[in-house]
C-alpha positions as CSV (number, residue, x, y, z in Angstrom):
1,X,-4.6,-54.5,-72.9
2,X,-2.8,-56.4,-70.2
3,X,-4.3,-53.9,-67.7
4,X,-7.2,-54.1,-68.6
5,X,-8.0,-57.8,-68.5
6,X,-6.6,-57.8,-64.8
7,X,-8.5,-55.1,-63.9
8,X,-11.7,-57.6,-65.8
9,X,-10.4,-60.7,-63.7
10,X,-10.6,-58.6,-60.7
11,X,-14.2,-57.3,-61.3
12,X,-15.1,-61.4,-61.8
13,X,-13.4,-62.7,-59.3
14,X,-14.9,-60.5,-56.8
15,X,-18.4,-60.8,-58.4
16,X,-17.9,-64.8,-57.7
17,X,-17.3,-63.6,-53.8
18,X,-19.9,-61.7,-53.5
19,X,-22.1,-64.4,-55.2
20,X,-21.0,-67.2,-52.6
21,X,-20.9,-65.3,-49.4
22,X,-21.5,-65.8,-47.2
23,X,-20.7,-69.9,-47.3
24,X,-17.1,-69.9,-49.5
25,X,-15.5,-69.3,-45.4
26,X,-16.3,-68.4,-41.8
27,X,-17.4,-64.7,-40.9
28,X,-14.4,-63.4,-38.9
29,X,-15.6,-61.2,-36.0
30,X,-12.5,-59.7,-34.7
31,X,-12.5,-58.3,-31.0
32,X,-9.8,-55.6,-30.2
33,X,-9.8,-56.5,-26.4
34,X,-10.2,-60.2,-24.1
35,X,-11.8,-62.1,-23.8
36,X,-14.5,-61.8,-21.2
37,X,-14.8,-57.8,-22.0
38,X,-17.9,-56.3,-22.2
39,X,-16.9,-56.3,-26.1
40,X,-15.9,-59.9,-26.5
41,X,-19.2,-61.2,-24.4
42,X,-21.6,-58.5,-26.8
43,X,-19.5,-59.7,-30.2
44,X,-20.4,-63.5,-29.3
45,X,-23.7,-63.1,-28.4
46,X,-24.3,-61.1,-32.2
47,X,-22.4,-63.4,-33.8
48,X,-24.9,-66.0,-32.9
49,X,-27.7,-63.9,-34.0
50,X,-26.0,-63.3,-37.1
51,X,-25.0,-66.7,-37.8
52,X,-28.6,-67.9,-37.6
53,X,-29.8,-64.8,-40.1
54,X,-27.2,-65.3,-42.6
55,X,-26.9,-69.3,-42.5
56,X,-23.3,-68.5,-41.5
57,X,-20.3,-69.8,-39.8
58,X,-19.1,-66.9,-37.2
59,X,-15.8,-67.0,-35.9
60,X,-15.2,-64.9,-32.5
61,X,-10.9,-64.0,-32.5
62,X,-9.7,-61.8,-29.4
63,X,-6.3,-59.4,-30.9
64,X,-6.5,-57.6,-27.5
65,X,-3.7,-54.9,-27.1
66,X,-3.4,-50.5,-27.4
67,X,-6.9,-49.5,-26.5
68,X,-8.6,-52.1,-29.5
69,X,-5.9,-50.0,-31.9
70,X,-4.3,-53.4,-33.1
71,X,-7.4,-55.7,-33.5
72,X,-8.7,-52.0,-35.2
73,X,-5.8,-52.1,-37.5
74,X,-5.8,-55.8,-38.4
75,X,-9.4,-55.4,-39.9
76,X,-8.4,-51.8,-41.6
77,X,-5.7,-53.5,-43.7
78,X,-8.3,-56.9,-44.6
79,X,-9.9,-57.8,-47.7
80,X,-12.9,-56.1,-48.2
81,X,-15.4,-59.2,-49.0
82,X,-17.5,-59.4,-46.3
83,X,-15.6,-61.6,-44.3
84,X,-13.5,-59.8,-41.7
85,X,-15.2,-57.6,-39.3
86,X,-14.5,-55.1,-36.2
87,X,-16.6,-55.4,-33.2
88,X,-15.3,-51.7,-32.5
89,X,-16.2,-49.5,-29.8
90,X,-15.6,-45.6,-28.7
91,X,-12.0,-46.6,-28.6
92,X,-11.1,-48.1,-31.1
93,X,-13.4,-45.5,-33.7
94,X,-13.7,-41.8,-32.2
95,X,-11.3,-41.9,-28.8
96,X,-8.2,-42.7,-30.8
97,X,-8.0,-40.6,-32.8
98,X,-6.9,-38.3,-30.8
99,X,-5.1,-40.4,-28.3
100,X,-2.4,-41.3,-30.4
101,X,-0.2,-39.3,-32.3
102,X,-0.3,-41.7,-35.4
103,X,-2.7,-44.4,-35.8
104,X,-2.1,-47.7,-38.2
105,X,-4.9,-46.5,-39.7
106,X,-7.0,-43.0,-40.8
107,X,-10.3,-43.6,-38.3
108,X,-12.3,-41.7,-40.9
109,X,-11.3,-43.4,-44.0
110,X,-10.5,-47.3,-43.3
111,X,-14.2,-48.2,-42.0
112,X,-17.1,-48.9,-43.8
113,X,-20.0,-48.7,-40.9
114,X,-22.0,-51.8,-41.1
115,X,-24.3,-51.6,-37.3
116,X,-24.8,-49.6,-34.1
117,X,-25.1,-52.9,-31.4
118,X,-25.8,-50.8,-27.9
119,X,-24.7,-49.0,-25.2
120,X,-23.9,-49.1,-21.6
121,X,-22.7,-46.5,-19.2
122,X,-19.4,-47.7,-16.8
123,X,-19.3,-47.9,-12.4
124,X,-16.8,-45.9,-10.5
125,X,-15.5,-48.9,-8.1
126,X,-12.8,-48.5,-5.2
127,X,-11.2,-51.7,-3.4
128,X,-12.9,-52.4,0.1
129,X,-9.9,-51.4,1.6
130,X,-10.0,-47.6,0.5
131,X,-11.9,-45.9,3.5
132,X,-14.4,-44.1,1.5
133,X,-18.4,-45.0,1.3
134,X,-19.2,-42.8,-2.1
135,X,-18.1,-40.5,-4.5
136,X,-17.3,-37.5,-2.3
137,X,-15.5,-39.2,0.2
138,X,-13.4,-40.0,-2.3
139,X,-12.6,-37.0,-3.7
140,X,-12.4,-35.2,-0.4
141,X,-9.5,-38.3,0.2
142,X,-7.7,-36.9,-3.2
143,X,-7.9,-33.7,-1.9
144,X,-6.8,-34.4,1.7
145,X,-3.6,-36.0,0.1
146,X,-0.5,-35.7,-2.6
147,X,-1.6,-35.0,-5.9
148,X,-1.5,-38.7,-7.9
149,X,-2.0,-40.6,-4.8
150,X,-5.1,-42.1,-5.8
151,X,-4.4,-44.5,-8.0
152,X,-7.1,-46.0,-11.1
153,X,-6.5,-48.6,-13.3
154,X,-7.2,-48.0,-16.9
155,X,-7.5,-51.3,-20.3
156,X,-9.6,-49.1,-23.0
157,X,-10.1,-45.3,-23.8
158,X,-13.4,-45.6,-21.8
159,X,-12.0,-46.6,-18.9
160,X,-8.4,-44.3,-19.3
161,X,-10.5,-41.1,-20.2
162,X,-13.9,-41.5,-17.7
163,X,-11.4,-41.3,-14.5
164,X,-9.2,-38.5,-16.4
165,X,-12.6,-36.1,-16.9
166,X,-13.9,-36.9,-13.5
167,X,-10.4,-36.0,-12.4
168,X,-10.3,-32.7,-13.9
169,X,-13.8,-32.0,-13.1
170,X,-13.1,-32.7,-9.4
171,X,-10.7,-30.9,-9.2
172,X,-8.4,-33.8,-8.5
173,X,-5.3,-35.3,-9.9
174,X,-4.7,-39.3,-9.6
175,X,-2.6,-41.9,-11.0
176,X,-3.4,-44.0,-13.8
177,X,-2.0,-47.8,-14.1
178,X,-2.9,-48.8,-17.4
179,X,-3.6,-52.8,-18.0
180,X,-3.5,-55.2,-20.7
181,X,-7.1,-56.1,-20.1
182,X,-10.3,-55.4,-18.2
183,X,-10.2,-58.4,-16.3
184,X,-7.2,-58.5,-15.6
185,X,-7.3,-54.4,-14.1
186,X,-10.4,-56.0,-12.1
187,X,-8.1,-58.3,-10.9
188,X,-5.4,-56.1,-9.3
189,X,-8.4,-54.0,-8.4
190,X,-9.5,-56.7,-6.4
191,X,-6.6,-57.5,-4.7
192,X,-4.9,-54.2,-4.1
193,X,-3.0,-53.2,-6.2
194,X,-4.8,-50.2,-7.6
195,X,-7.4,-48.5,-5.6
196,X,-9.6,-47.2,-8.6
197,X,-11.2,-48.5,-11.2
198,X,-13.5,-47.2,-13.9
199,X,-14.9,-49.4,-15.9
200,X,-18.2,-51.2,-18.1
201,X,-21.3,-53.6,-15.9
202,X,-20.3,-56.0,-17.5
203,X,-17.0,-55.9,-15.6
204,X,-18.1,-54.3,-12.6
205,X,-21.3,-55.4,-11.8
206,X,-20.7,-58.8,-10.8
207,X,-18.1,-57.8,-8.2
208,X,-20.3,-55.3,-6.9
209,X,-22.9,-57.9,-6.2
210,X,-20.5,-60.6,-4.6
211,X,-18.8,-57.9,-2.2
212,X,-15.8,-57.7,-4.0
213,X,-15.3,-54.0,-4.5
214,X,-17.3,-51.2,-3.4
215,X,-19.3,-49.0,-6.4
216,X,-19.5,-45.4,-5.8
217,X,-21.2,-44.5,-9.1
218,X,-22.5,-44.8,-12.4
219,X,-21.5,-42.4,-15.4
220,X,-24.4,-41.5,-17.3
221,X,-26.5,-38.7,-17.2
222,X,-29.7,-40.9,-15.6
223,X,-29.7,-44.1,-12.6
224,X,-29.0,-47.1,-14.5
225,X,-32.2,-49.7,-13.5
226,X,-29.2,-52.4,-13.4
227,X,-28.2,-50.7,-10.3
228,X,-30.9,-48.5,-9.3
229,X,-29.1,-47.7,-5.7
230,X,-25.9,-46.4,-7.2
231,X,-25.8,-42.4,-7.9
232,X,-24.9,-40.7,-11.1
233,X,-21.2,-39.1,-11.1
234,X,-23.6,-35.7,-11.3
235,X,-25.7,-36.7,-8.4
236,X,-22.8,-37.6,-6.1
237,X,-20.8,-34.9,-6.9
238,X,-23.6,-31.9,-7.3
239,X,-22.1,-31.3,-11.3
240,X,-24.5,-31.5,-14.0
241,X,-22.4,-31.9,-17.0
242,X,-20.4,-35.8,-16.4
243,X,-21.5,-38.4,-19.1
244,X,-19.4,-41.1,-19.8
245,X,-21.2,-44.3,-22.5
246,X,-19.3,-47.2,-23.6
247,X,-20.4,-48.4,-27.2
248,X,-20.2,-51.1,-29.8
249,X,-20.6,-51.4,-33.5
250,X,-19.9,-53.1,-35.7
251,X,-17.4,-52.1,-39.1
252,X,-16.2,-53.8,-42.0
253,X,-13.1,-52.8,-44.3
254,X,-13.8,-49.8,-46.1
255,X,-14.9,-51.1,-49.8
256,X,-16.5,-54.1,-48.7
257,X,-19.8,-54.1,-51.3
258,X,-22.9,-52.2,-49.9
259,X,-24.9,-54.8,-50.7
260,X,-22.8,-56.9,-48.3
261,X,-22.9,-53.8,-45.7
262,X,-26.8,-54.2,-46.6
263,X,-27.2,-58.0,-45.7
264,X,-24.7,-57.6,-42.5
265,X,-26.8,-54.8,-41.3
266,X,-30.4,-56.3,-40.8
267,X,-28.6,-59.3,-39.2
268,X,-27.1,-57.5,-36.6
269,X,-30.0,-55.3,-36.6
270,X,-32.1,-58.6,-36.1
271,X,-29.3,-59.6,-32.9
272,X,-30.3,-56.1,-31.5
273,X,-34.2,-57.1,-31.6
274,X,-34.1,-60.2,-30.1
275,X,-35.7,-60.5,-27.0
276,X,-32.9,-63.3,-25.7
277,X,-30.4,-61.1,-26.3
278,X,-32.0,-58.0,-24.6
279,X,-32.6,-60.0,-21.7
280,X,-28.7,-61.5,-21.5
281,X,-27.4,-57.8,-21.2
282,X,-29.7,-56.0,-19.4
283,X,-28.2,-56.5,-16.1
284,X,-24.9,-54.4,-17.6
285,X,-27.6,-51.7,-18.6
286,X,-26.9,-52.6,-22.5
287,X,-29.4,-50.4,-24.4
288,X,-30.0,-52.1,-28.1
289,X,-29.9,-49.4,-31.1
290,X,-31.3,-51.3,-34.6
291,X,-30.6,-48.7,-37.4
292,X,-28.5,-48.8,-40.4
293,X,-25.8,-48.1,-41.8
294,X,-25.7,-44.6,-42.4
295,X,-26.8,-43.6,-38.9
296,X,-24.3,-45.7,-37.6
297,X,-21.8,-43.4,-39.9
298,X,-23.3,-40.0,-38.4
299,X,-22.7,-41.3,-34.8
300,X,-19.4,-42.0,-35.2
301,X,-18.8,-38.5,-37.0
302,X,-20.2,-36.8,-33.4
303,X,-18.7,-39.2,-31.3
304,X,-15.4,-38.5,-32.1
305,X,-16.0,-34.7,-31.6
306,X,-17.4,-35.6,-28.4
307,X,-14.5,-37.8,-27.1
308,X,-12.0,-35.2,-28.8
309,X,-13.7,-31.9,-26.2
310,X,-13.5,-34.3,-23.4
311,X,-10.1,-35.8,-24.2
312,X,-8.8,-32.6,-24.3
313,X,-10.8,-30.7,-21.5
314,X,-9.2,-33.2,-19.5
315,X,-5.8,-32.5,-20.8
316,X,-4.7,-36.1,-21.4
317,X,-1.2,-36.5,-22.7
318,X,-1.5,-37.5,-26.2
319,X,0.9,-40.5,-26.6
């Protein structure tokens, strides 16, 4: 009887929480990367739209560390009440499963998919003092030097895997220098502490346009309208199978009530369809794709398998 009473009280509390949602307290968007990163910029833009759509308060909290793992782990153990969401990426919800031996959360069961936000390609860029004008010259330089001579920065799995995948397919060996955040890695690229950095447009395009670094290629299968003069990696090296895209999506802790997921999905989709959001991110190659939670669930399965294959073929060491 005591157990039954406790269960009834818990159910009643949950029902009351759902009835008052989302006015009881702010909705937290946990961003598992640093302020200023592409994920952070996307989270803040969508946070404003979700707040407007739901009549709620949305706060963005940056919890960087371990390629997004720390922030994702915090959301995985949060209460499934609709007030804590992960603004996840291919790092947290696809790649880390194949890069880390023991994740502090089960990627397949810890999260409820909410909404796919969009995707961006990356740019392969080098410090201005590196004596190359294009990607082929960089590969030739690497082949003419001892293995590992070319150093590259990384602060996320996209940045790590894109570079290791490039090295594997081009038949060269490079040395990874890890950093805590994309902006930190960019600072070190500009300063010459590393030679190469492959990162999303939000981090690279402003510096390429300012002449502080040299863009060599984009990681997408087709050229980007944001930087139409840059060839794809495939074009630059005469390959056909290189492609790596970074994406963003919202996830809630597993067990979050389906009606709250539905309302959140509609709010995120409204943000993705908003012209000002699309125009704001057009210069970083951001492409929005509104859809139901089921579409994100299917995409997560496909992307997890894709990243596992890429990581395996690039022979990236599991940590």
